[in-house]
N, CA, C and O atoms as CSV, one atom per row, in Angstrom:
chain,resi,resn,atom,element,x,y,z
A,1,UNK,N,N,-43.784,-9.219,33.646
A,1,UNK,CA,C,-43.615,-8.332,32.530
A,1,UNK,C,C,-42.351,-7.478,32.688
A,1,UNK,O,O,-41.632,-7.257,31.714
A,2,UNK,N,N,-42.082,-7.007,33.885
A,2,UNK,CA,C,-40.880,-6.223,34.106
A,2,UNK,C,C,-39.625,-7.061,33.951
A,2,UNK,O,O,-38.586,-6.559,33.524
A,3,UNK,N,N,-39.719,-8.326,34.293
A,3,UNK,CA,C,-38.577,-9.210,34.121
A,3,UNK,C,C,-38.248,-9.359,32.634
A,3,UNK,O,O,-37.078,-9.354,32.251
A,4,UNK,N,N,-39.268,-9.489,31.810
A,4,UNK,CA,C,-39.075,-9.614,30.364
A,4,UNK,C,C,-38.469,-8.323,29.815
A,4,UNK,O,O,-37.556,-8.370,28.991
A,5,UNK,N,N,-38.972,-7.173,30.266
A,5,UNK,CA,C,-38.438,-5.892,29.811
A,5,UNK,C,C,-36.985,-5.725,30.249
A,5,UNK,O,O,-36.158,-5.232,29.481
A,6,UNK,N,N,-36.670,-6.132,31.477
A,6,UNK,CA,C,-35.295,-6.028,31.959
A,6,UNK,C,C,-34.363,-6.904,31.147
A,6,UNK,O,O,-33.262,-6.490,30.783
A,7,UNK,N,N,-34.813,-8.124,30.865
A,7,UNK,CA,C,-33.974,-9.035,30.082
A,7,UNK,C,C,-33.792,-8.505,28.665
A,7,UNK,O,O,-32.701,-8.615,28.105
A,8,UNK,N,N,-34.819,-7.943,28.085
A,8,UNK,CA,C,-34.705,-7.382,26.740
A,8,UNK,C,C,-33.750,-6.191,26.743
A,8,UNK,O,O,-32.976,-6.013,25.802
A,9,UNK,N,N,-33.801,-5.379,27.791
A,9,UNK,CA,C,-32.896,-4.244,27.898
A,9,UNK,C,C,-31.452,-4.716,28.025
A,9,UNK,O,O,-30.552,-4.140,27.414
A,10,UNK,N,N,-31.230,-5.764,28.818
A,10,UNK,CA,C,-29.881,-6.312,28.987
A,10,UNK,C,C,-29.376,-6.879,27.668
A,10,UNK,O,O,-28.225,-6.657,27.293
A,11,UNK,N,N,-30.227,-7.602,26.971
A,11,UNK,CA,C,-29.834,-8.186,25.682
A,11,UNK,C,C,-29.537,-7.087,24.678
A,11,UNK,O,O,-28.542,-7.161,23.957
A,12,UNK,N,N,-30.382,-6.071,24.619
A,12,UNK,CA,C,-30.170,-4.971,23.677
A,12,UNK,C,C,-28.869,-4.237,23.974
A,12,UNK,O,O,-28.105,-3.936,23.057
A,13,UNK,N,N,-28.610,-3.946,25.248
A,13,UNK,CA,C,-27.375,-3.243,25.586
A,13,UNK,C,C,-26.151,-4.105,25.308
A,13,UNK,O,O,-25.111,-3.594,24.893
A,14,UNK,N,N,-26.271,-5.418,25.535
A,14,UNK,CA,C,-25.165,-6.322,25.222
A,14,UNK,C,C,-24.876,-6.334,23.732
A,14,UNK,O,O,-23.712,-6.330,23.333
A,15,UNK,N,N,-25.902,-6.348,22.906
A,15,UNK,CA,C,-25.717,-6.330,21.458
A,15,UNK,C,C,-25.087,-5.025,20.998
A,15,UNK,O,O,-24.233,-5.022,20.113
A,16,UNK,N,N,-25.506,-3.918,21.597
A,16,UNK,CA,C,-24.927,-2.622,21.222
A,16,UNK,C,C,-23.452,-2.579,21.596
A,16,UNK,O,O,-22.622,-2.131,20.806
A,17,UNK,N,N,-23.124,-3.041,22.795
A,17,UNK,CA,C,-21.721,-3.059,23.230
A,17,UNK,C,C,-20.900,-3.976,22.333
A,17,UNK,O,O,-19.779,-3.629,21.959
A,18,UNK,N,N,-21.437,-5.142,21.981
A,18,UNK,CA,C,-20.725,-6.077,21.109
A,18,UNK,C,C,-20.505,-5.464,19.733
A,18,UNK,O,O,-19.411,-5.573,19.178
A,19,UNK,N,N,-21.528,-4.819,19.172
A,19,UNK,CA,C,-21.391,-4.197,17.850
A,19,UNK,C,C,-20.350,-3.085,17.891
A,19,UNK,O,O,-19.569,-2.943,16.950
A,20,UNK,N,N,-20.323,-2.302,18.953
A,20,UNK,CA,C,-19.334,-1.245,19.094
A,20,UNK,C,C,-17.927,-1.818,19.198
A,20,UNK,O,O,-16.991,-1.299,18.589
A,21,UNK,N,N,-17.781,-2.884,19.968
A,21,UNK,CA,C,-16.460,-3.515,20.137
A,21,UNK,C,C,-15.960,-4.087,18.827
A,21,UNK,O,O,-14.778,-3.963,18.509
A,22,UNK,N,N,-16.847,-4.716,18.057
A,22,UNK,CA,C,-16.449,-5.285,16.769
A,22,UNK,C,C,-16.044,-4.187,15.807
A,22,UNK,O,O,-15.040,-4.330,15.109
A,23,UNK,N,N,-16.797,-3.086,15.748
A,23,UNK,CA,C,-16.458,-2.010,14.826
A,23,UNK,C,C,-15.149,-1.334,15.221
A,23,UNK,O,O,-14.364,-0.968,14.346
A,24,UNK,N,N,-14.896,-1.159,16.512
A,24,UNK,CA,C,-13.630,-0.574,16.944
A,24,UNK,C,C,-12.461,-1.495,16.660
A,24,UNK,O,O,-11.389,-1.017,16.289
A,25,UNK,N,N,-12.629,-2.797,16.821
A,25,UNK,CA,C,-11.564,-3.750,16.544
A,25,UNK,C,C,-11.205,-3.730,15.068
A,25,UNK,O,O,-10.026,-3.777,14.716
A,26,UNK,N,N,-12.204,-3.661,14.208
A,26,UNK,CA,C,-11.947,-3.623,12.773
A,26,UNK,C,C,-11.206,-2.354,12.391
A,26,UNK,O,O,-10.309,-2.389,11.548
A,27,UNK,N,N,-11.575,-1.221,13.008
A,27,UNK,CA,C,-10.923,0.039,12.678
A,27,UNK,C,C,-9.468,0.046,13.143
A,27,UNK,O,O,-8.611,0.624,12.474
A,28,UNK,N,N,-9.185,-0.575,14.258
A,28,UNK,CA,C,-7.827,-0.591,14.780
A,28,UNK,C,C,-6.904,-1.472,13.941
A,28,UNK,O,O,-5.695,-1.242,13.917
A,29,UNK,N,N,-7.438,-2.456,13.267
A,29,UNK,CA,C,-6.613,-3.407,12.547
A,29,UNK,C,C,-6.384,-3.042,11.087
A,29,UNK,O,O,-5.778,-3.828,10.359
A,30,UNK,N,N,-6.845,-1.882,10.630
A,30,UNK,CA,C,-6.642,-1.487,9.245
A,30,UNK,C,C,-5.165,-1.196,9.009
A,30,UNK,O,O,-4.570,-0.366,9.697
A,31,UNK,N,N,-4.593,-1.868,8.057
A,31,UNK,CA,C,-3.204,-1.660,7.674
A,31,UNK,C,C,-3.209,-0.822,6.401
A,31,UNK,O,O,-3.810,-1.215,5.401
A,32,UNK,N,N,-2.547,0.322,6.433
A,32,UNK,CA,C,-2.513,1.187,5.265
A,32,UNK,C,C,-1.820,0.439,4.124
A,32,UNK,O,O,-0.687,-0.020,4.271
A,33,UNK,N,N,-2.504,0.322,2.999
A,33,UNK,CA,C,-1.986,-0.398,1.846
A,33,UNK,C,C,-2.583,-1.779,1.690
A,33,UNK,O,O,-2.524,-2.356,0.605
A,34,UNK,N,N,-3.166,-2.329,2.765
A,34,UNK,CA,C,-3.768,-3.666,2.714
A,34,UNK,C,C,-5.220,-3.550,2.264
A,34,UNK,O,O,-6.140,-3.655,3.075
A,35,UNK,N,N,-5.418,-3.334,0.979
A,35,UNK,CA,C,-6.744,-3.071,0.428
A,35,UNK,C,C,-7.613,-4.321,0.427
A,35,UNK,O,O,-8.823,-4.231,0.632
A,36,UNK,N,N,-7.018,-5.476,0.202
A,36,UNK,CA,C,-7.827,-6.697,0.144
A,36,UNK,C,C,-8.077,-7.300,1.525
A,36,UNK,O,O,-8.820,-8.275,1.640
A,37,UNK,N,N,-7.469,-6.739,2.577
A,37,UNK,CA,C,-7.754,-7.153,3.940
A,37,UNK,C,C,-7.178,-8.499,4.345
A,37,UNK,O,O,-7.703,-9.139,5.257
A,38,UNK,N,N,-6.103,-8.948,3.687
A,38,UNK,CA,C,-5.525,-10.246,4.039
A,38,UNK,C,C,-4.480,-10.155,5.151
A,38,UNK,O,O,-3.892,-11.166,5.535
A,39,UNK,N,N,-4.247,-8.947,5.668
A,39,UNK,CA,C,-3.330,-8.795,6.789
A,39,UNK,C,C,-1.941,-8.332,6.426
A,39,UNK,O,O,-1.129,-8.090,7.319
A,40,UNK,N,N,-1.636,-8.197,5.139
A,40,UNK,CA,C,-0.322,-7.708,4.733
A,40,UNK,C,C,-0.435,-6.951,3.414
A,40,UNK,O,O,-1.364,-7.157,2.633
A,41,UNK,N,N,0.531,-6.074,3.188
A,41,UNK,CA,C,0.565,-5.303,1.950
A,41,UNK,C,C,1.289,-6.124,0.898
A,41,UNK,O,O,2.447,-6.501,1.077
A,42,UNK,N,N,0.594,-6.401,-0.206
A,42,UNK,CA,C,1.163,-7.207,-1.284
A,42,UNK,C,C,0.888,-6.540,-2.619
A,42,UNK,O,O,0.177,-5.537,-2.687
A,43,UNK,N,N,1.449,-7.097,-3.673
A,43,UNK,CA,C,1.189,-6.606,-5.027
A,43,UNK,C,C,-0.295,-6.757,-5.358
A,43,UNK,O,O,-0.843,-5.974,-6.134
A,44,UNK,N,N,-0.943,-7.759,-4.773
A,44,UNK,CA,C,-2.376,-7.972,-4.995
A,44,UNK,C,C,-3.190,-6.748,-4.574
A,44,UNK,O,O,-4.226,-6.470,-5.179
A,45,UNK,N,N,-2.753,-6.021,-3.566
A,45,UNK,CA,C,-3.461,-4.826,-3.123
A,45,UNK,C,C,-3.454,-3.751,-4.210
A,45,UNK,O,O,-4.465,-3.084,-4.430
A,46,UNK,N,N,-2.330,-3.584,-4.883
A,46,UNK,CA,C,-2.269,-2.638,-5.998
A,46,UNK,C,C,-3.183,-3.098,-7.133
A,46,UNK,O,O,-3.822,-2.274,-7.788
A,47,UNK,N,N,-3.246,-4.395,-7.365
A,47,UNK,CA,C,-4.120,-4.940,-8.402
A,47,UNK,C,C,-5.586,-4.689,-8.068
A,47,UNK,O,O,-6.378,-4.387,-8.961
A,48,UNK,N,N,-5.955,-4.810,-6.802
A,48,UNK,CA,C,-7.334,-4.536,-6.389
A,48,UNK,C,C,-7.682,-3.084,-6.684
A,48,UNK,O,O,-8.759,-2.805,-7.213
A,49,UNK,N,N,-6.791,-2.153,-6.352
A,49,UNK,CA,C,-7.040,-0.735,-6.637
A,49,UNK,C,C,-7.229,-0.523,-8.132
A,49,UNK,O,O,-8.155,0.174,-8.547
A,50,UNK,N,N,-6.363,-1.117,-8.940
A,50,UNK,CA,C,-6.473,-0.963,-10.394
A,50,UNK,C,C,-7.786,-1.538,-10.915
A,50,UNK,O,O,-8.412,-0.954,-11.800
A,51,UNK,N,N,-8.204,-2.679,-10.373
A,51,UNK,CA,C,-9.461,-3.297,-10.803
A,51,UNK,C,C,-10.668,-2.456,-10.405
A,51,UNK,O,O,-11.628,-2.356,-11.170
A,52,UNK,N,N,-10.635,-1.853,-9.230
A,52,UNK,CA,C,-11.740,-0.986,-8.809
A,52,UNK,C,C,-11.791,0.258,-9.685
A,52,UNK,O,O,-12.870,0.676,-10.105
A,53,UNK,N,N,-10.634,0.854,-9.965
A,53,UNK,CA,C,-10.594,2.047,-10.810
A,53,UNK,C,C,-11.057,1.756,-12.229
A,53,UNK,O,O,-11.605,2.634,-12.896
A,54,UNK,N,N,-10.841,0.526,-12.697
A,54,UNK,CA,C,-11.262,0.129,-14.041
A,54,UNK,C,C,-12.694,-0.420,-14.058
A,54,UNK,O,O,-13.161,-0.914,-15.084
A,55,UNK,N,N,-13.388,-0.330,-12.914
A,55,UNK,CA,C,-14.768,-0.827,-12.775
A,55,UNK,C,C,-14.891,-2.320,-13.048
A,55,UNK,O,O,-15.923,-2.785,-13.532
A,56,UNK,N,N,-13.841,-3.068,-12.740
A,56,UNK,CA,C,-13.864,-4.519,-12.885
A,56,UNK,C,C,-14.313,-5.168,-11.587
A,56,UNK,O,O,-14.903,-6.248,-11.597
A,57,UNK,N,N,-14.032,-4.505,-10.467
A,57,UNK,CA,C,-14.317,-5.056,-9.152
A,57,UNK,C,C,-14.943,-3.976,-8.279
A,57,UNK,O,O,-14.670,-2.789,-8.456
A,58,UNK,N,N,-15.783,-4.393,-7.337
A,58,UNK,CA,C,-16.378,-3.468,-6.376
A,58,UNK,C,C,-15.409,-3.262,-5.212
A,58,UNK,O,O,-14.729,-4.203,-4.803
A,59,UNK,N,N,-15.338,-2.031,-4.670
A,59,UNK,CA,C,-14.444,-1.807,-3.532
A,59,UNK,C,C,-14.935,-2.532,-2.288
A,59,UNK,O,O,-16.138,-2.693,-2.085
A,60,UNK,N,N,-13.989,-2.971,-1.453
A,60,UNK,CA,C,-14.312,-3.655,-0.200
A,60,UNK,C,C,-14.621,-2.658,0.905
A,60,UNK,O,O,-14.678,-1.451,0.671
A,61,UNK,N,N,-14.820,-3.173,2.106
A,61,UNK,CA,C,-15.215,-2.352,3.250
A,61,UNK,C,C,-14.169,-1.306,3.620
A,61,UNK,O,O,-14.516,-0.157,3.893
A,62,UNK,N,N,-12.904,-1.686,3.631
A,62,UNK,CA,C,-11.862,-0.748,4.066
A,62,UNK,C,C,-11.062,-0.203,2.884
A,62,UNK,O,O,-9.921,0.226,3.055
A,63,UNK,N,N,-11.650,-0.216,1.691
A,63,UNK,CA,C,-10.958,0.198,0.470
A,63,UNK,C,C,-10.416,1.625,0.593
A,63,UNK,O,O,-9.235,1.863,0.341
A,64,UNK,N,N,-11.269,2.566,0.975
A,64,UNK,CA,C,-10.849,3.964,1.021
A,64,UNK,C,C,-9.837,4.207,2.127
A,64,UNK,O,O,-8.845,4.906,1.921
A,65,UNK,N,N,-10.081,3.634,3.298
A,65,UNK,CA,C,-9.174,3.858,4.428
A,65,UNK,C,C,-7.803,3.221,4.188
A,65,UNK,O,O,-6.779,3.855,4.444
A,66,UNK,N,N,-7.770,1.991,3.705
A,66,UNK,CA,C,-6.497,1.293,3.497
A,66,UNK,C,C,-5.848,1.666,2.172
A,66,UNK,O,O,-4.625,1.605,2.044
A,67,UNK,N,N,-6.650,2.050,1.189
A,67,UNK,CA,C,-6.116,2.303,-0.142
A,67,UNK,C,C,-5.524,3.679,-0.356
A,67,UNK,O,O,-4.750,3.875,-1.292
A,68,UNK,N,N,-5.871,4.640,0.490
A,68,UNK,CA,C,-5.363,6.003,0.321
A,68,UNK,C,C,-3.995,6.117,0.982
A,68,UNK,O,O,-3.871,6.698,2.060
A,69,UNK,N,N,-2.973,5.567,0.341
A,69,UNK,CA,C,-1.637,5.520,0.954
A,69,UNK,C,C,-0.873,6.830,0.840
A,69,UNK,O,O,0.134,7.007,1.526
A,70,UNK,N,N,-1.324,7.757,-0.009
A,70,UNK,CA,C,-0.635,9.041,-0.104
A,70,UNK,C,C,-1.365,10.157,0.640
A,70,UNK,O,O,-0.970,11.320,0.561
A,71,UNK,N,N,-2.426,9.805,1.359
A,71,UNK,CA,C,-3.163,10.742,2.216
A,71,UNK,C,C,-3.705,11.960,1.475
A,71,UNK,O,O,-3.721,13.060,2.028
A,72,UNK,N,N,-4.150,11.779,0.230
A,72,UNK,CA,C,-4.734,12.913,-0.488
A,72,UNK,C,C,-6.259,12.896,-0.457
A,72,UNK,O,O,-6.896,13.747,-1.079
A,73,UNK,N,N,-6.850,11.946,0.252
A,73,UNK,CA,C,-8.290,11.912,0.421
A,73,UNK,C,C,-9.042,11.034,-0.561
A,73,UNK,O,O,-10.260,10.896,-0.452
A,74,UNK,N,N,-8.347,10.440,-1.514
A,74,UNK,CA,C,-9.004,9.550,-2.472
A,74,UNK,C,C,-8.045,8.447,-2.904
A,74,UNK,O,O,-6.827,8.579,-2.786
A,75,UNK,N,N,-8.617,7.360,-3.406
A,75,UNK,CA,C,-7.806,6.242,-3.884
A,75,UNK,C,C,-7.656,6.401,-5.388
A,75,UNK,O,O,-8.644,6.406,-6.123
A,76,UNK,N,N,-6.421,6.528,-5.837
A,76,UNK,CA,C,-6.135,6.744,-7.257
A,76,UNK,C,C,-5.058,5.756,-7.719
A,76,UNK,O,O,-4.563,4.944,-6.938
A,77,UNK,N,N,-4.713,5.844,-8.992
A,77,UNK,CA,C,-3.648,4.979,-9.513
A,77,UNK,C,C,-2.312,5.301,-8.851
A,77,UNK,O,O,-1.429,4.445,-8.796
A,78,UNK,N,N,-2.153,6.529,-8.347
A,78,UNK,CA,C,-0.937,6.887,-7.626
A,78,UNK,C,C,-0.776,6.022,-6.375
A,78,UNK,O,O,0.343,5.650,-6.020
A,79,UNK,N,N,-1.886,5.700,-5.705
A,79,UNK,CA,C,-1.822,4.837,-4.521
A,79,UNK,C,C,-1.359,3.432,-4.898
A,79,UNK,O,O,-0.556,2.832,-4.184
A,80,UNK,N,N,-1.859,2.907,-6.013
A,80,UNK,CA,C,-1.421,1.589,-6.483
A,80,UNK,C,C,0.075,1.618,-6.811
A,80,UNK,O,O,0.803,0.676,-6.496
A,81,UNK,N,N,0.526,2.700,-7.442
A,81,UNK,CA,C,1.946,2.832,-7.774
A,81,UNK,C,C,2.808,2.893,-6.517
A,81,UNK,O,O,3.885,2.299,-6.468
A,82,UNK,N,N,2.332,3.612,-5.504
A,82,UNK,CA,C,3.094,3.691,-4.253
A,82,UNK,C,C,3.190,2.336,-3.564
A,82,UNK,O,O,4.225,2.007,-2.984
A,83,UNK,N,N,2.119,1.549,-3.625
A,83,UNK,CA,C,2.172,0.200,-3.046
A,83,UNK,C,C,3.217,-0.639,-3.778
A,83,UNK,O,O,3.996,-1.351,-3.144
A,84,UNK,N,N,3.239,-0.558,-5.108
A,84,UNK,CA,C,4.223,-1.317,-5.884
A,84,UNK,C,C,5.645,-0.841,-5.581
A,84,UNK,O,O,6.564,-1.653,-5.468
A,85,UNK,N,N,5.823,0.473,-5.450
A,85,UNK,CA,C,7.153,1.007,-5.114
A,85,UNK,C,C,7.579,0.557,-3.720
A,85,UNK,O,O,8.754,0.264,-3.496
A,86,UNK,N,N,6.633,0.499,-2.783
A,86,UNK,CA,C,6.927,0.026,-1.433
A,86,UNK,C,C,7.355,-1.443,-1.464
A,86,UNK,O,O,8.332,-1.819,-0.815
A,87,UNK,N,N,6.635,-2.263,-2.208
A,87,UNK,CA,C,6.978,-3.685,-2.299
A,87,UNK,C,C,8.314,-3.900,-2.995
A,87,UNK,O,O,9.007,-4.878,-2.714
A,88,UNK,N,N,8.686,-2.996,-3.902
A,88,UNK,CA,C,9.978,-3.110,-4.592
A,88,UNK,C,C,11.126,-2.544,-3.758
A,88,UNK,O,O,12.286,-2.634,-4.160
A,89,UNK,N,N,10.811,-1.964,-2.603
A,89,UNK,CA,C,11.846,-1.408,-1.741
A,89,UNK,C,C,12.298,-0.019,-2.136
A,89,UNK,O,O,13.351,0.434,-1.687
A,90,UNK,N,N,11.520,0.675,-2.974
A,90,UNK,CA,C,11.908,2.006,-3.431
A,90,UNK,C,C,11.464,3.120,-2.490
A,90,UNK,O,O,12.008,4.223,-2.536
A,91,UNK,N,N,10.483,2.841,-1.640
A,91,UNK,CA,C,10.086,3.786,-0.600
A,91,UNK,C,C,10.080,3.042,0.731
A,91,UNK,O,O,9.814,1.841,0.764
A,92,UNK,N,N,10.371,3.743,1.832
A,92,UNK,CA,C,10.602,3.058,3.102
A,92,UNK,C,C,9.359,2.523,3.807
A,92,UNK,O,O,9.429,1.482,4.459
A,93,UNK,N,N,8.220,3.212,3.690
A,93,UNK,CA,C,7.048,2.788,4.451
A,93,UNK,C,C,5.777,3.376,3.865
A,93,UNK,O,O,5.820,4.279,3.029
A,94,UNK,N,N,4.651,2.853,4.316
A,94,UNK,CA,C,3.336,3.387,3.970
A,94,UNK,C,C,2.664,3.784,5.266
A,94,UNK,O,O,2.878,3.102,6.268
A,95,UNK,N,N,1.867,4.840,5.319
A,95,UNK,CA,C,1.542,5.767,4.245
A,95,UNK,C,C,2.747,6.621,3.875
A,95,UNK,O,O,3.701,6.752,4.642
A,96,UNK,N,N,2.681,7.188,2.696
A,96,UNK,CA,C,3.822,7.913,2.173
A,96,UNK,C,C,3.392,9.294,1.695
A,96,UNK,O,O,3.411,9.541,0.489
A,97,UNK,N,N,3.017,10.179,2.558
A,97,UNK,CA,C,2.674,11.578,2.369
A,97,UNK,C,C,2.190,12.041,1.012
A,97,UNK,O,O,2.421,11.378,0.002
A,98,UNK,N,N,1.514,13.185,0.989
A,98,UNK,CA,C,0.977,13.708,-0.260
A,98,UNK,C,C,2.068,14.234,-1.188
A,98,UNK,O,O,3.174,14.558,-0.758
A,99,UNK,N,N,1.728,14.308,-2.463
A,99,UNK,CA,C,2.598,14.877,-3.499
A,99,UNK,C,C,3.935,14.158,-3.608
A,99,UNK,O,O,4.976,14.791,-3.786
A,100,UNK,N,N,3.905,12.847,-3.503
A,100,UNK,CA,C,5.122,12.058,-3.630
A,100,UNK,C,C,5.364,11.770,-5.106
A,100,UNK,O,O,4.461,11.274,-5.779
A,101,UNK,N,N,6.545,12.061,-5.632
A,101,UNK,CA,C,6.797,11.728,-7.033
A,101,UNK,C,C,6.801,10.221,-7.236
A,101,UNK,O,O,7.317,9.476,-6.402
A,102,UNK,N,N,6.227,9.779,-8.342
A,102,UNK,CA,C,6.158,8.339,-8.590
A,102,UNK,C,C,7.040,7.911,-9.750
A,102,UNK,O,O,6.946,6.774,-10.213
A,103,UNK,N,N,7.892,8.806,-10.225
A,103,UNK,CA,C,8.772,8.452,-11.329
A,103,UNK,C,C,10.176,8.204,-10.806
A,103,UNK,O,O,10.553,8.681,-9.735
A,104,UNK,N,N,10.924,7.468,-11.564
A,104,UNK,CA,C,12.310,7.180,-11.190
A,104,UNK,C,C,13.146,8.448,-11.364
A,104,UNK,O,O,12.753,9.348,-12.106
A,105,UNK,N,N,14.276,8.528,-10.699
A,105,UNK,CA,C,15.144,9.688,-10.883
A,105,UNK,C,C,15.560,9.830,-12.347
A,105,UNK,O,O,15.731,8.834,-13.050
A,106,UNK,N,N,15.721,11.074,-12.800
A,106,UNK,CA,C,16.054,11.297,-14.213
A,106,UNK,C,C,17.539,11.153,-14.492
A,106,UNK,O,O,17.925,10.971,-15.647
A,107,UNK,N,N,18.378,11.227,-13.480
A,107,UNK,CA,C,19.814,11.078,-13.706
A,107,UNK,C,C,20.225,9.639,-13.417
A,107,UNK,O,O,19.799,9.032,-12.435
A,108,UNK,N,N,21.052,9.123,-14.289
A,108,UNK,CA,C,21.532,7.754,-14.114
A,108,UNK,C,C,22.622,7.735,-13.046
A,108,UNK,O,O,23.386,8.691,-12.917
A,109,UNK,N,N,22.692,6.650,-12.285
A,109,UNK,CA,C,23.765,6.569,-11.302
A,109,UNK,C,C,25.132,6.523,-11.972
A,109,UNK,O,O,25.277,5.977,-13.066
A,110,UNK,N,N,26.115,7.091,-11.323
A,110,UNK,CA,C,27.469,7.106,-11.871
A,110,UNK,C,C,28.120,5.750,-11.642
A,110,UNK,O,O,28.150,5.236,-10.523
A,111,UNK,N,N,28.642,5.180,-12.729
A,111,UNK,CA,C,29.318,3.899,-12.646
A,111,UNK,C,C,30.754,4.104,-13.113
A,111,UNK,O,O,30.982,4.570,-14.229
A,112,UNK,N,N,31.702,3.768,-12.286
A,112,UNK,CA,C,33.106,3.914,-12.662
A,112,UNK,C,C,33.476,2.835,-13.676
A,112,UNK,O,O,33.158,1.664,-13.471
A,113,UNK,N,N,34.142,3.213,-14.769
A,113,UNK,CA,C,34.518,2.215,-15.772
A,113,UNK,C,C,35.661,1.332,-15.275
A,113,UNK,O,O,36.501,1.744,-14.476
A,114,UNK,N,N,35.654,0.112,-15.780
A,114,UNK,CA,C,36.760,-0.790,-15.528
A,114,UNK,C,C,37.696,-0.670,-16.728
A,114,UNK,O,O,37.290,-0.961,-17.853
A,115,UNK,N,N,38.934,-0.251,-16.510
A,115,UNK,CA,C,39.878,-0.029,-17.606
A,115,UNK,C,C,40.902,-1.160,-17.605
A,115,UNK,O,O,41.518,-1.471,-16.586
A,116,UNK,N,N,41.059,-1.760,-18.775
A,116,UNK,CA,C,42.049,-2.815,-18.924
A,116,UNK,C,C,43.292,-2.243,-19.600
A,116,UNK,O,O,43.185,-1.257,-20.330
A,117,UNK,N,N,44.439,-2.819,-19.384
A,117,UNK,CA,C,45.675,-2.315,-20.008
A,117,UNK,C,C,45.590,-2.364,-21.537
A,117,UNK,O,O,44.776,-3.089,-22.108
A,118,UNK,N,N,46.431,-1.594,-22.164
A,118,UNK,CA,C,46.428,-1.542,-23.630
A,118,UNK,C,C,46.944,-2.849,-24.210
A,118,UNK,O,O,47.688,-3.589,-23.565
A,119,UNK,N,N,46.532,-3.114,-25.440
A,119,UNK,CA,C,47.003,-4.315,-26.125
A,119,UNK,C,C,48.313,-3.997,-26.850
A,119,UNK,O,O,48.895,-2.935,-26.632
A,120,UNK,N,N,48.775,-4.892,-27.695
A,120,UNK,CA,C,50.076,-4.735,-28.354
A,120,UNK,C,C,50.121,-3.533,-29.292
A,120,UNK,O,O,51.206,-3.021,-29.573
A,121,UNK,N,N,48.971,-3.067,-29.784
A,121,UNK,CA,C,48.974,-1.893,-30.666
A,121,UNK,C,C,48.690,-0.591,-29.913
A,121,UNK,O,O,48.572,0.464,-30.536
A,122,UNK,N,N,48.578,-0.651,-28.580
A,122,UNK,CA,C,48.362,0.560,-27.806
A,122,UNK,C,C,46.894,0.910,-27.581
A,122,UNK,O,O,46.568,1.977,-27.060
A,123,UNK,N,N,46.033,0.007,-27.977
A,123,UNK,CA,C,44.602,0.261,-27.769
A,123,UNK,C,C,44.178,-0.249,-26.405
A,123,UNK,O,O,44.524,-1.365,-26.018
A,124,UNK,N,N,43.434,0.561,-25.680
A,124,UNK,CA,C,42.911,0.137,-24.381
A,124,UNK,C,C,41.442,-0.255,-24.499
A,124,UNK,O,O,40.785,0.066,-25.490
A,125,UNK,N,N,40.950,-0.921,-23.525
A,125,UNK,CA,C,39.556,-1.303,-23.509
A,125,UNK,C,C,38.905,-0.704,-22.275
A,125,UNK,O,O,39.459,-0.760,-21.177
A,126,UNK,N,N,37.737,-0.136,-22.463
A,126,UNK,CA,C,36.958,0.341,-21.324
A,126,UNK,C,C,35.651,-0.431,-21.332
A,126,UNK,O,O,34.912,-0.413,-22.316
A,127,UNK,N,N,35.378,-1.100,-20.246
A,127,UNK,CA,C,34.161,-1.873,-20.122
A,127,UNK,C,C,33.418,-1.358,-18.901
A,127,UNK,O,O,33.980,-1.268,-17.810
A,128,UNK,N,N,32.154,-1.021,-19.093
A,128,UNK,CA,C,31.335,-0.542,-17.968
A,128,UNK,C,C,30.669,-1.726,-17.298
A,128,UNK,O,O,29.927,-2.489,-17.916
A,129,UNK,N,N,30.954,-1.852,-16.031
A,129,UNK,CA,C,30.334,-2.908,-15.234
A,129,UNK,C,C,29.737,-2.288,-13.990
A,129,UNK,O,O,30.429,-1.566,-13.272
A,130,UNK,N,N,28.478,-2.550,-13.717
A,130,UNK,CA,C,27.888,-1.995,-12.504
A,130,UNK,C,C,28.425,-2.660,-11.258
A,130,UNK,O,O,28.026,-2.306,-10.148
């Protein structure tokens, strides 16, 4: 009887250790922005956030941890926008701190005009080329 109890104790402790190891491994591998859990941040991750917010899809296991890319404590459309901006190369990395503006700059970049010489009547041409 004691042998059976000892073996059950060993099996139980092994299962507890295994469950702890699996949960710690999963927590270590969470990539901020990787909401769908495929191992990389893609446009699909922003789509998953939008679908969850629209009640089209249920959130996954690491939705809140991976989806909160602006560190404000909740997953919002701003997080989806930040993922899209990251994929477009407009922000350097994720996570991307709280209160990050998600709109483009309001001033247009300065583009120097290309000026061509005047024609026979003295008219010049200015053509803007980026």
